[in-house]
BAVEX-820608 format. One record per residue (C-alpha): x, y, z; chain; residue number from 1. Coordinates in steps of 0.5 Angstrom, whole numbers. Layout:
<pts>
{{X,Y,Z},A,NUM};
...
</pts>
This chain:
<pts>
{{120,276,260},A,1};
{{122,269,261},A,2};
{{116,265,264},A,3};
{{119,260,270},A,4};
{{115,254,271},A,5};
{{116,250,277},A,6};
{{113,243,278},A,7};
{{112,240,285},A,8};
{{109,234,288},A,9};
{{110,226,287},A,10};
{{112,222,281},A,11};
{{107,224,276},A,12};
{{110,231,277},A,13};
{{117,229,275},A,14};
{{114,225,269},A,15};
{{116,218,271},A,16};
{{113,213,266},A,17};
{{114,217,260},A,18};
{{119,214,255},A,19};
{{122,221,253},A,20};
{{124,227,257},A,21};
{{119,231,252},A,22};
{{113,227,254},A,23};
{{114,229,261},A,24};
{{109,234,264},A,25};
{{114,239,265},A,26};
{{116,239,257},A,27};
{{109,238,255},A,28};
{{106,245,259},A,29};
{{113,248,257},A,30};
{{111,246,249},A,31};
{{104,249,250},A,32};
{{106,256,253},A,33};
{{111,256,247},A,34};
{{106,255,242},A,35};
{{102,261,245},A,36};
{{109,265,244},A,37};
{{112,265,251},A,38};
{{119,264,253},A,39};
{{119,258,258},A,40};
{{124,255,263},A,41};
{{122,249,267},A,42};
{{125,246,274},A,43};
{{122,240,277},A,44};
{{122,240,285},A,45};
{{118,234,285},A,46};
{{120,227,289},A,47};
{{118,220,287},A,48};
{{114,217,293},A,49};
{{112,224,296},A,50};
{{106,225,300},A,51};
{{103,232,302},A,52};
{{108,233,308},A,53};
{{114,233,303},A,54};
{{111,239,300},A,55};
{{114,244,305},A,56};
{{121,242,303},A,57};
{{120,242,296},A,58};
{{117,249,296},A,59};
{{123,252,300},A,60};
{{127,250,295},A,61};
{{123,252,289},A,62};
{{122,259,292},A,63};
{{129,261,291},A,64};
{{128,260,284},A,65};
{{122,265,284},A,66};
{{118,261,279},A,67};
{{112,265,276},A,68};
{{107,259,276},A,69};
{{108,253,281},A,70};
{{104,246,279},A,71};
{{103,242,284},A,72};
{{101,235,283},A,73};
{{100,231,289},A,74};
{{96,226,293},A,75};
{{97,219,290},A,76};
{{102,217,295},A,77};
{{97,220,301},A,78};
{{92,215,298},A,79};
{{97,209,298},A,80};
{{99,210,305},A,81};
{{93,212,308},A,82};
{{94,219,310},A,83};
{{88,223,313},A,84};
{{85,227,308},A,85};
{{84,233,312},A,86};
{{92,233,314},A,87};
{{94,232,307},A,88};
{{90,238,305},A,89};
{{92,242,311},A,90};
{{100,241,308},A,91};
{{98,242,301},A,92};
{{94,249,303},A,93};
{{100,251,307},A,94};
{{105,250,301},A,95};
{{100,254,296},A,96};
{{100,260,301},A,97};
{{108,260,302},A,98};
{{109,260,294},A,99};
{{104,265,293},A,100};
{{107,269,299},A,101};
{{113,268,295},A,102};
{{110,271,288},A,103};
{{108,265,285},A,104};
{{101,263,282},A,105};
{{99,256,284},A,106};
{{96,251,280},A,107};
{{94,244,284},A,108};
{{92,238,281},A,109};
{{89,234,286},A,110};
{{89,226,287},A,111};
{{88,221,282},A,112};
{{82,216,282},A,113};
{{86,210,284},A,114};
{{80,206,282},A,115};
{{82,207,275},A,116};
{{88,203,275},A,117};
{{88,197,271},A,118};
{{87,190,274},A,119};
{{84,193,280},A,120};
{{79,188,283},A,121};
{{72,190,282},A,122};
{{71,189,290},A,123};
{{76,194,291},A,124};
{{74,199,286},A,125};
{{68,203,290},A,126};
{{73,203,296},A,127};
{{79,206,292},A,128};
{{74,211,289},A,129};
{{71,213,295},A,130};
{{78,214,298},A,131};
{{80,218,292},A,132};
{{74,223,292},A,133};
{{74,224,299},A,134};
{{82,227,299},A,135};
{{80,230,292},A,136};
{{74,234,295},A,137};
{{79,236,301},A,138};
{{85,238,297},A,139};
{{80,242,292},A,140};
{{77,246,298},A,141};
{{83,247,302},A,142};
{{87,249,295},A,143};
{{82,254,293},A,144};
{{81,257,300},A,145};
{{89,259,299},A,146};
{{88,262,293},A,147};
{{90,256,288},A,148};
{{88,255,281},A,149};
{{85,248,281},A,150};
{{86,243,275},A,151};
{{81,238,273},A,152};
{{76,240,278},A,153};
{{70,236,274},A,154};
{{75,230,275},A,155};
{{74,228,267},A,156};
{{81,225,266},A,157};
{{79,219,271},A,158};
{{74,217,266},A,159};
{{79,218,260},A,160};
{{84,213,264},A,161};
{{79,208,266},A,162};
{{77,207,258},A,163};
{{84,207,255},A,164};
{{90,202,258},A,165};
{{95,205,253},A,166};
{{95,211,258},A,167};
{{99,207,263},A,168};
{{106,205,263},A,169};
{{108,198,263},A,170};
{{108,199,271},A,171};
{{100,200,270},A,172};
{{100,205,275},A,173};
{{104,211,273},A,174};
{{102,215,266},A,175};
{{105,213,259},A,176};
{{107,219,255},A,177};
{{100,219,252},A,178};
{{98,219,259},A,179};
{{102,225,261},A,180};
{{99,229,255},A,181};
{{92,228,257},A,182};
{{94,230,264},A,183};
{{98,237,261},A,184};
{{92,238,257},A,185};
{{87,238,263},A,186};
{{92,243,267},A,187};
{{92,247,261},A,188};
{{87,252,263},A,189};
{{89,253,270},A,190};
{{96,254,268},A,191};
{{93,260,263},A,192};
{{89,263,269},A,193};
{{95,263,273},A,194};
{{99,266,268},A,195};
{{94,272,267},A,196};
{{93,272,275},A,197};
{{100,273,276},A,198};
{{100,279,270},A,199};
{{94,282,274},A,200};
{{98,282,281},A,201};
{{104,285,278},A,202};
{{100,290,274},A,203};
{{96,292,281},A,204};
{{103,292,284},A,205};
{{106,297,279},A,206};
{{100,302,279},A,207};
{{100,302,287},A,208};
{{107,304,286},A,209};
{{106,309,281},A,210};
{{100,312,286},A,211};
{{105,312,292},A,212};
{{110,316,288},A,213};
{{105,321,285},A,214};
{{103,322,292},A,215};
{{110,323,295},A,216};
{{112,327,290},A,217};
{{105,332,291},A,218};
{{107,332,298},A,219};
{{114,334,297},A,220};
{{112,340,292},A,221};
{{107,342,297},A,222};
{{111,343,302},A,223};
{{116,347,298},A,224};
</pts>
């Protein structure tokens, strides 16, 4: 069976900053799954500049494709435009619930730490870090409550990016191809967990269907 993997969110989900298509999150995640012996197809619904409020439209487009796993990368533009953290988290949770209702398992990559960006003035770093952490915490809580798998919960990638400027592309905001490799690796455990959860849900549904069929058959036989 082909694994359909959808990517939603902002320019990071779309892979802006990568020099080659093979370096984008979609390509790197697909390569990981193929290395595990799976057949994978990907589709990107993410839009550059998107905030969490834009997820609803992306989700409606994605559910018609019926992905098995949907990866949402969102939050940077909410930080830039000072979206209230609880509002952004609410919109994210709604997106997760809609995707799950449509049968997909969902992986969420919460907001990046903008204080890790190169050339950020030292005086701004504490402010940016505080805002980033507030949004991340709200996103993580809302996403988990809605049934998502959350990647990079320990925020380890921020330290990696802060220590290595080569992980940023020339605009010094978006990741480079090497940066997307770090992000894809951080996503990997959550994507694997999402695939397993999808299999578990499908198996439970099959068992329920068989049980109902046996019950119906038994009732019909008894009536005869």
